[in-house]
DRENDO-1510 file (C-alpha; in Angstrom, 1 decimal, always signed):
<recs>
REC; n; res; u; v; w
REC; 1; UNK; -14.9; +11.8; +26.6 .
REC; 2; UNK; -12.5; +11.7; +29.6 .
REC; 3; UNK; -13.2; +7.9; +30.0 .
REC; 4; UNK; -12.3; +7.4; +26.3 .
REC; 5; UNK; -9.1; +9.4; +26.7 .
REC; 6; UNK; -8.1; +7.3; +29.7 .
REC; 7; UNK; -8.8; +4.1; +27.8 .
REC; 8; UNK; -6.8; +5.2; +24.9 .
REC; 9; UNK; -3.9; +6.1; +27.2 .
REC; 10; UNK; -4.0; +2.7; +28.8 .
REC; 11; UNK; -3.9; +1.0; +25.4 .
REC; 12; UNK; -1.1; +3.4; +24.4 .
REC; 13; UNK; +0.9; +2.4; +27.5 .
REC; 14; UNK; +0.5; -1.3; +26.6 .
REC; 15; UNK; +2.0; -0.5; +23.2 .
REC; 16; UNK; +4.8; +1.5; +24.8 .
REC; 17; UNK; +5.6; -1.4; +27.1 .
REC; 18; UNK; +6.5; -3.4; +24.0 .
REC; 19; UNK; +8.4; -0.6; +22.3 .
REC; 20; UNK; +11.7; -1.0; +24.1 .
REC; 21; UNK; +11.8; -4.7; +23.0 .
REC; 22; UNK; +11.1; -3.7; +19.4 .
REC; 23; UNK; +13.7; -1.0; +19.4 .
REC; 24; UNK; +16.2; -3.4; +20.8 .
REC; 25; UNK; +15.6; -5.8; +18.0 .
REC; 26; UNK; +16.1; -3.2; +15.3 .
REC; 27; UNK; +19.1; -1.5; +16.9 .
REC; 28; UNK; +21.3; -4.1; +18.6 .
REC; 29; UNK; +22.6; -5.7; +15.4 .
REC; 30; UNK; +25.3; -5.6; +12.9 .
REC; 31; UNK; +23.4; -2.7; +11.2 .
REC; 32; UNK; +25.5; -0.3; +13.2 .
REC; 33; UNK; +28.7; -1.6; +11.6 .
REC; 34; UNK; +29.9; +0.7; +8.8 .
REC; 35; UNK; +31.2; -1.2; +5.9 .
REC; 36; UNK; +33.6; +0.7; +3.6 .
REC; 37; UNK; +32.5; +0.7; -0.1 .
REC; 38; UNK; +34.7; -1.2; -2.6 .
REC; 39; UNK; +37.1; +1.1; -4.3 .
REC; 40; UNK; +35.4; +0.5; -7.7 .
REC; 41; UNK; +32.1; +1.6; -6.2 .
REC; 42; UNK; +32.4; +5.4; -6.1 .
REC; 43; UNK; +30.4; +7.7; -3.8 .
REC; 44; UNK; +27.6; +9.8; -5.2 .
REC; 45; UNK; +27.9; +13.4; -4.0 .
REC; 46; UNK; +24.7; +14.8; -2.6 .
REC; 47; UNK; +24.4; +18.5; -3.4 .
REC; 48; UNK; +22.7; +20.5; -0.6 .
REC; 49; UNK; +20.3; +22.9; -2.3 .
REC; 50; UNK; +20.5; +26.6; -1.3 .
REC; 51; UNK; +18.9; +27.2; +2.1 .
REC; 52; UNK; +18.5; +23.5; +3.0 .
REC; 53; UNK; +19.8; +22.3; +6.4 .
REC; 54; UNK; +22.9; +20.2; +6.6 .
REC; 55; UNK; +22.7; +16.5; +5.9 .
REC; 56; UNK; +21.7; +14.5; +8.9 .
REC; 57; UNK; +24.3; +12.5; +10.8 .
REC; 58; UNK; +23.2; +9.1; +9.4 .
REC; 59; UNK; +24.1; +10.1; +5.9 .
REC; 60; UNK; +27.7; +10.5; +6.9 .
REC; 61; UNK; +27.8; +7.0; +8.1 .
REC; 62; UNK; +26.1; +5.6; +5.0 .
REC; 63; UNK; +27.1; +7.7; +2.0 .
REC; 64; UNK; +25.3; +6.8; -1.2 .
REC; 65; UNK; +27.5; +4.9; -3.7 .
REC; 66; UNK; +26.9; +4.1; -7.4 .
REC; 67; UNK; +26.0; +0.4; -6.8 .
REC; 68; UNK; +24.6; +0.9; -3.3 .
REC; 69; UNK; +21.9; +3.2; -4.8 .
REC; 70; UNK; +21.4; +0.9; -7.8 .
REC; 71; UNK; +20.8; -2.0; -5.4 .
REC; 72; UNK; +18.7; +0.0; -3.1 .
REC; 73; UNK; +16.4; +1.1; -6.0 .
REC; 74; UNK; +15.9; -2.5; -7.1 .
REC; 75; UNK; +15.2; -3.6; -3.5 .
REC; 76; UNK; +12.7; -0.6; -3.2 .
REC; 77; UNK; +10.7; -2.1; -6.1 .
REC; 78; UNK; +11.1; -5.8; -5.0 .
REC; 79; UNK; +7.7; -7.5; -4.3 .
REC; 80; UNK; +9.4; -10.5; -2.7 .
REC; 81; UNK; +9.7; -8.4; +0.5 .
REC; 82; UNK; +6.0; -9.3; +1.2 .
REC; 83; UNK; +4.9; -12.7; +2.3 .
REC; 84; UNK; +2.9; -13.4; -0.9 .
REC; 85; UNK; +5.2; -11.5; -3.3 .
REC; 86; UNK; +2.7; -8.8; -4.1 .
REC; 87; UNK; +3.8; -5.7; -2.2 .
REC; 88; UNK; +7.0; -3.6; -2.5 .
REC; 89; UNK; +8.0; -0.3; -1.0 .
REC; 90; UNK; +7.1; +1.2; -4.3 .
REC; 91; UNK; +3.6; -0.1; -4.1 .
REC; 92; UNK; +2.8; +2.6; -1.6 .
REC; 93; UNK; +5.6; +5.0; -2.4 .
REC; 94; UNK; +4.9; +5.9; -6.0 .
REC; 95; UNK; +7.1; +8.5; -7.8 .
REC; 96; UNK; +4.1; +10.1; -9.6 .
REC; 97; UNK; +2.6; +10.9; -6.1 .
REC; 98; UNK; +5.9; +12.2; -4.7 .
REC; 99; UNK; +6.5; +8.7; -3.4 .
REC; 100; UNK; +3.2; +8.5; -1.6 .
REC; 101; UNK; -0.1; +7.1; -2.9 .
REC; 102; UNK; -3.7; +8.2; -3.4 .
REC; 103; UNK; -5.2; +6.1; -0.7 .
REC; 104; UNK; -6.8; +7.5; +2.5 .
REC; 105; UNK; -4.8; +5.0; +4.6 .
REC; 106; UNK; -2.0; +2.8; +3.4 .
REC; 107; UNK; -3.1; -0.5; +1.8 .
REC; 108; UNK; -0.8; -3.5; +2.1 .
REC; 109; UNK; -0.8; -7.3; +1.7 .
REC; 110; UNK; -4.3; -8.9; +1.1 .
REC; 111; UNK; -5.7; -5.3; +0.8 .
REC; 112; UNK; -5.2; -4.8; +4.6 .
REC; 113; UNK; -5.7; -1.2; +5.6 .
REC; 114; UNK; -3.0; +0.4; +7.7 .
REC; 115; UNK; -3.4; +2.9; +10.6 .
REC; 116; UNK; -2.2; +6.0; +8.7 .
REC; 117; UNK; -1.9; +7.8; +5.4 .
REC; 118; UNK; +1.3; +7.0; +3.4 .
REC; 119; UNK; +3.8; +9.8; +3.9 .
REC; 120; UNK; +5.8; +11.0; +0.8 .
REC; 121; UNK; +9.5; +10.2; +0.5 .
REC; 122; UNK; +11.5; +13.3; -0.4 .
REC; 123; UNK; +14.5; +15.1; +1.1 .
REC; 124; UNK; +15.0; +12.3; +3.6 .
REC; 125; UNK; +18.7; +13.1; +3.9 .
REC; 126; UNK; +17.8; +16.3; +5.7 .
REC; 127; UNK; +15.2; +15.0; +8.1 .
REC; 128; UNK; +15.6; +14.3; +11.8 .
REC; 129; UNK; +12.6; +12.1; +12.3 .
REC; 130; UNK; +10.6; +9.7; +10.1 .
REC; 131; UNK; +7.0; +8.7; +10.0 .
REC; 132; UNK; +4.0; +10.6; +11.4 .
REC; 133; UNK; +5.0; +10.0; +15.0 .
REC; 134; UNK; +8.8; +10.2; +14.6 .
REC; 135; UNK; +9.3; +6.7; +15.8 .
REC; 136; UNK; +12.3; +6.2; +13.5 .
REC; 137; UNK; +15.4; +8.4; +13.9 .
REC; 138; UNK; +17.7; +6.7; +11.3 .
REC; 139; UNK; +16.5; +5.9; +7.8 .
REC; 140; UNK; +18.5; +2.7; +7.9 .
REC; 141; UNK; +16.1; +1.5; +10.7 .
REC; 142; UNK; +13.0; +2.1; +8.7 .
REC; 143; UNK; +12.8; -0.8; +6.1 .
REC; 144; UNK; +12.3; -3.5; +8.7 .
REC; 145; UNK; +9.0; -1.9; +9.9 .
REC; 146; UNK; +6.9; -2.5; +6.8 .
REC; 147; UNK; +8.5; -5.9; +6.3 .
REC; 148; UNK; +7.2; -7.2; +9.6 .
REC; 149; UNK; +4.0; -5.2; +9.9 .
REC; 150; UNK; +0.8; -7.3; +9.6 .
REC; 151; UNK; -1.0; -4.7; +7.5 .
REC; 152; UNK; +2.0; -4.0; +5.2 .
REC; 153; UNK; +4.2; -6.9; +4.1 .
REC; 154; UNK; +3.6; -9.4; +6.9 .
REC; 155; UNK; +6.9; -11.1; +6.3 .
REC; 156; UNK; +10.3; -11.3; +8.1 .
REC; 157; UNK; +13.8; -10.2; +7.1 .
REC; 158; UNK; +15.0; -13.8; +7.1 .
REC; 159; UNK; +12.3; -14.8; +4.7 .
REC; 160; UNK; +13.2; -11.8; +2.4 .
REC; 161; UNK; +16.9; -12.8; +2.5 .
REC; 162; UNK; +16.0; -16.4; +1.6 .
REC; 163; UNK; +14.0; -15.3; -1.4 .
REC; 164; UNK; +16.4; -12.8; -2.9 .
REC; 165; UNK; +19.4; -15.0; -2.3 .
REC; 166; UNK; +18.1; -17.2; -5.2 .
REC; 167; UNK; +18.3; -14.4; -7.7 .
REC; 168; UNK; +21.8; -14.2; -9.4 .
REC; 169; UNK; +21.4; -10.5; -10.2 .
REC; 170; UNK; +21.2; -9.7; -6.5 .
REC; 171; UNK; +24.3; -11.6; -5.7 .
REC; 172; UNK; +26.1; -9.6; -8.4 .
REC; 173; UNK; +24.8; -6.3; -7.1 .
REC; 174; UNK; +25.6; -7.0; -3.4 .
REC; 175; UNK; +29.2; -7.8; -4.5 .
REC; 176; UNK; +29.5; -4.6; -6.5 .
REC; 177; UNK; +28.0; -2.6; -3.6 .
REC; 178; UNK; +29.7; -4.2; -0.6 .
REC; 179; UNK; +32.6; -6.2; -2.0 .
REC; 180; UNK; +31.2; -9.8; -1.7 .
REC; 181; UNK; +28.0; -11.7; -2.5 .
REC; 182; UNK; +26.8; -11.9; +1.1 .
REC; 183; UNK; +23.2; -10.8; +1.5 .
REC; 184; UNK; +22.5; -9.5; +5.0 .
REC; 185; UNK; +19.8; -7.5; +6.7 .
REC; 186; UNK; +22.1; -4.5; +7.4 .
REC; 187; UNK; +23.2; -4.4; +3.8 .
REC; 188; UNK; +19.6; -4.4; +2.6 .
REC; 189; UNK; +18.7; -1.6; +5.0 .
REC; 190; UNK; +21.7; +0.5; +4.1 .
REC; 191; UNK; +21.3; +0.2; +0.4 .
REC; 192; UNK; +17.6; +1.1; +0.5 .
REC; 193; UNK; +18.5; +4.2; +2.7 .
REC; 194; UNK; +21.2; +5.1; +0.2 .
REC; 195; UNK; +18.7; +5.2; -2.6 .
REC; 196; UNK; +16.2; +7.2; -0.6 .
REC; 197; UNK; +18.9; +9.7; +0.4 .
REC; 198; UNK; +19.2; +10.6; -3.3 .
REC; 199; UNK; +15.6; +11.5; -3.6 .
REC; 200; UNK; +16.1; +15.3; -3.3 .
REC; 201; UNK; +13.4; +17.6; -4.5 .
REC; 202; UNK; +14.5; +21.3; -5.0 .
REC; 203; UNK; +13.6; +22.2; -8.6 .
REC; 204; UNK; +10.1; +23.6; -8.3 .
REC; 205; UNK; +8.9; +26.9; -9.7 .
REC; 206; UNK; +9.5; +28.4; -6.2 .
REC; 207; UNK; +13.1; +27.2; -6.3 .
REC; 208; UNK; +13.7; +28.7; -9.7 .
REC; 209; UNK; +12.2; +32.0; -8.7 .
REC; 210; UNK; +14.4; +32.1; -5.7 .
REC; 211; UNK; +17.4; +31.3; -7.8 .
REC; 212; UNK; +16.6; +34.1; -10.2 .
REC; 213; UNK; +16.4; +31.8; -13.2 .
REC; 214; UNK; +14.0; +33.9; -15.2 .
REC; 215; UNK; +10.7; +32.8; -13.7 .
REC; 216; UNK; +8.4; +35.0; -11.7 .
REC; 217; UNK; +5.3; +34.4; -9.6 .
REC; 218; UNK; +1.9; +35.2; -11.0 .
REC; 219; UNK; -0.1; +37.8; -9.1 .
REC; 220; UNK; -2.1; +35.1; -7.4 .
REC; 221; UNK; +1.1; +33.1; -6.5 .
REC; 222; UNK; +2.7; +36.3; -5.1 .
REC; 223; UNK; -0.3; +37.1; -3.0 .
REC; 224; UNK; -0.4; +33.5; -1.8 .
REC; 225; UNK; +3.2; +33.7; -0.8 .
REC; 226; UNK; +2.3; +36.6; +1.5 .
REC; 227; UNK; -0.6; +34.7; +3.0 .
REC; 228; UNK; +1.6; +31.7; +3.5 .
REC; 229; UNK; +4.3; +33.7; +5.3 .
REC; 230; UNK; +1.6; +35.3; +7.6 .
REC; 231; UNK; -0.5; +32.2; +8.4 .
REC; 232; UNK; +1.4; +29.0; +7.5 .
REC; 233; UNK; +5.1; +29.6; +7.9 .
REC; 234; UNK; +5.2; +29.2; +11.7 .
REC; 235; UNK; +4.9; +25.4; +11.1 .
REC; 236; UNK; +5.9; +25.0; +7.5 .
REC; 237; UNK; +9.2; +26.9; +7.8 .
REC; 238; UNK; +12.7; +26.5; +6.3 .
REC; 239; UNK; +13.3; +25.5; +2.7 .
REC; 240; UNK; +12.0; +22.0; +3.6 .
REC; 241; UNK; +8.6; +23.7; +4.3 .
REC; 242; UNK; +8.5; +21.9; +7.7 .
REC; 243; UNK; +10.1; +22.8; +11.0 .
REC; 244; UNK; +10.1; +19.0; +11.8 .
REC; 245; UNK; +8.2; +19.6; +15.0 .
REC; 246; UNK; +5.3; +17.6; +16.4 .
REC; 247; UNK; +2.0; +19.5; +16.8 .
REC; 248; UNK; -1.6; +19.0; +17.6 .
REC; 249; UNK; -3.4; +21.1; +15.1 .
REC; 250; UNK; -6.9; +20.0; +16.0 .
REC; 251; UNK; -7.6; +17.8; +13.0 .
REC; 252; UNK; -10.4; +15.2; +13.1 .
REC; 253; UNK; -9.2; +12.2; +15.2 .
REC; 254; UNK; -8.5; +8.8; +13.9 .
REC; 255; UNK; -11.1; +6.5; +15.5 .
REC; 256; UNK; -8.6; +3.6; +15.9 .
REC; 257; UNK; -7.8; +3.0; +19.6 .
REC; 258; UNK; -4.2; +2.3; +18.4 .
REC; 259; UNK; -3.7; +5.9; +17.6 .
REC; 260; UNK; -2.2; +8.4; +20.0 .
REC; 261; UNK; +0.1; +10.4; +17.7 .
REC; 262; UNK; +3.5; +11.2; +19.1 .
REC; 263; UNK; +2.3; +10.0; +22.5 .
REC; 264; UNK; +2.3; +6.5; +21.0 .
REC; 265; UNK; +6.1; +6.7; +21.1 .
REC; 266; UNK; +6.8; +9.0; +24.1 .
REC; 267; UNK; +4.0; +7.9; +26.5 .
REC; 268; UNK; +3.6; +11.6; +27.4 .
REC; 269; UNK; +0.0; +12.8; +27.5 .
REC; 270; UNK; +1.0; +16.2; +26.3 .
REC; 271; UNK; +2.0; +14.6; +23.0 .
REC; 272; UNK; -1.4; +13.0; +22.5 .
REC; 273; UNK; -2.5; +13.4; +18.8 .
REC; 274; UNK; +0.5; +15.5; +17.9 .
REC; 275; UNK; +2.0; +14.6; +14.6 .
REC; 276; UNK; +5.1; +15.6; +12.6 .
REC; 277; UNK; +4.5; +18.7; +10.5 .
REC; 278; UNK; +4.6; +17.4; +6.9 .
REC; 279; UNK; +6.6; +19.2; +4.2 .
REC; 280; UNK; +4.5; +21.1; +1.7 .
REC; 281; UNK; +6.9; +20.4; -1.1 .
REC; 282; UNK; +5.1; +18.4; -3.9 .
REC; 283; UNK; +1.9; +18.5; -1.7 .
REC; 284; UNK; -0.1; +19.0; -4.9 .
REC; 285; UNK; +0.6; +15.3; -5.6 .
REC; 286; UNK; +0.0; +13.8; -2.2 .
REC; 287; UNK; -3.7; +14.0; -1.6 .
REC; 288; UNK; -5.6; +13.0; +0.5 .
REC; 289; UNK; -4.1; +14.9; +3.5 .
REC; 290; UNK; -3.8; +14.4; +7.2 .
REC; 291; UNK; -2.4; +11.5; +9.3 .
REC; 292; UNK; -5.2; +9.2; +8.1 .
REC; 293; UNK; -6.3; +11.0; +5.0 .
REC; 294; UNK; -9.0; +13.2; +6.6 .
REC; 295; UNK; -9.1; +15.8; +3.8 .
REC; 296; UNK; -9.5; +15.1; +0.1 .
REC; 297; UNK; -8.2; +18.4; -1.2 .
REC; 298; UNK; -6.0; +21.4; -0.1 .
REC; 299; UNK; -9.1; +23.5; -0.2 .
REC; 300; UNK; -10.7; +21.2; +2.4 .
REC; 301; UNK; -7.7; +21.6; +4.7 .
REC; 302; UNK; -7.9; +25.4; +4.5 .
REC; 303; UNK; -11.7; +25.4; +4.9 .
REC; 304; UNK; -11.2; +23.3; +8.1 .
REC; 305; UNK; -8.7; +25.7; +9.5 .
REC; 306; UNK; -10.9; +28.7; +8.7 .
REC; 307; UNK; -14.0; +27.1; +10.2 .
REC; 308; UNK; -12.3; +26.1; +13.5 .
REC; 309; UNK; -10.4; +23.0; +14.6 .
REC; 310; UNK; -11.1; +20.6; +17.4 .
REC; 311; UNK; -10.0; +22.0; +20.8 .
REC; 312; UNK; -7.4; +20.1; +22.8 .
REC; 313; UNK; -5.4; +21.1; +25.9 .
REC; 314; UNK; -2.2; +20.7; +23.8 .
REC; 315; UNK; -3.6; +22.4; +20.8 .
REC; 316; UNK; -0.8; +24.4; +19.0 .
REC; 317; UNK; -0.4; +27.9; +20.6 .
REC; 318; UNK; -0.7; +29.6; +17.2 .
REC; 319; UNK; -4.3; +28.2; +16.9 .
REC; 320; UNK; -5.2; +28.9; +20.5 .
REC; 321; UNK; -4.2; +32.5; +20.1 .
REC; 322; UNK; -6.5; +32.9; +17.1 .
REC; 323; UNK; -9.6; +31.4; +18.5 .
REC; 324; UNK; -8.8; +27.8; +17.5 .
REC; 325; UNK; -8.7; +28.7; +13.8 .
REC; 326; UNK; -6.7; +30.3; +11.0 .
REC; 327; UNK; -9.1; +32.9; +9.5 .
REC; 328; UNK; -8.9; +32.9; +5.7 .
REC; 329; UNK; -11.0; +34.7; +3.1 .
REC; 330; UNK; -11.9; +32.7; -0.1 .
REC; 331; UNK; -9.5; +34.8; -2.0 .
REC; 332; UNK; -6.7; +34.1; +0.4 .
REC; 333; UNK; -7.4; +30.3; +0.2 .
REC; 334; UNK; -7.3; +30.4; -3.6 .
REC; 335; UNK; -4.0; +32.4; -3.6 .
REC; 336; UNK; -2.4; +30.2; -0.9 .
REC; 337; UNK; -3.2; +27.1; -3.0 .
REC; 338; UNK; -1.7; +28.9; -6.1 .
REC; 339; UNK; +1.5; +29.5; -4.1 .
REC; 340; UNK; +1.6; +26.0; -2.7 .
REC; 341; UNK; +1.5; +24.6; -6.2 .
REC; 342; UNK; +4.7; +26.4; -7.0 .
REC; 343; UNK; +6.4; +23.9; -4.6 .
REC; 344; UNK; +5.7; +21.1; -7.1 .
REC; 345; UNK; +8.8; +19.7; -8.6 .
REC; 346; UNK; +7.6; +18.2; -11.9 .
REC; 347; UNK; +10.9; +16.5; -12.7 .
REC; 348; UNK; +11.1; +14.9; -9.3 .
REC; 349; UNK; +7.7; +13.2; -9.7 .
REC; 350; UNK; +8.4; +12.2; -13.3 .
REC; 351; UNK; +6.0; +14.6; -15.0 .
REC; 352; UNK; +8.6; +16.3; -17.2 .
</recs>
């Protein structure tokens, strides 16, 4: 086991050696130049739901606009982003699944299987990190990653620009959003981010109960809320239902030697197999669960915590203090799931 860990850390260090070059490529560009929106392209006001944190700093430098969002949504669904014109962002990030998919691990071009489960896209304007390992700090830096990744779109941003430049509708939209027809990488990234910033989910039954809008929890949901506060809220805190931290919670480990969790980015052994705590909002729609889809159902997740997780030196303290488990009765599991389903925003996922 020790030899395997050392081998994985060596492989991880190789990846990390390349990381600064990659970060340089996606950061040292015109993307950092803020272009003012044309006067006839009004800003879209983002309403911060009660109890939510402030908008992250990137939003202030790339405020959504009417045509920026319209362009971003179209680009989000554009299959010309992939080398063979078969895969778009929306291929994996499907609205009915809270902008995730139903696959164990993401499936991209030529049915290539990715390293991890597709994370949902919601409330991105309030997040400080993106992806399972937090390798992206600004949403505007994210679109390039799937475009160039072999298992996802296997293309290049220059190829994407060449393709969409032949479509008259895009020239018109870029002019409306940015003032002229010029199609550039930074404009693509900024418009997609603008669209994603508008994907705010805060109208679940839980939210309506909290806002005293005439709904109340059932007995099971109310009991589940108490279970949640006692045994889940230390990680899934705030109105985002994530504290945005990185933790090793002892889940089954992805067998890929490319995986190291947060340590894949930081190179710190103490971060090995730690992942960003996912939000529980709309989690009813985002199965399977875990960084590489280890669990088919919410019940399977709770059973695993109850039966005991994999030990690790950096296992989350909450688990260590409770014998490497979260003890739950069958009734508590049923009630907790009832409560968790009150976090489902049917309008957001297009089911109302």
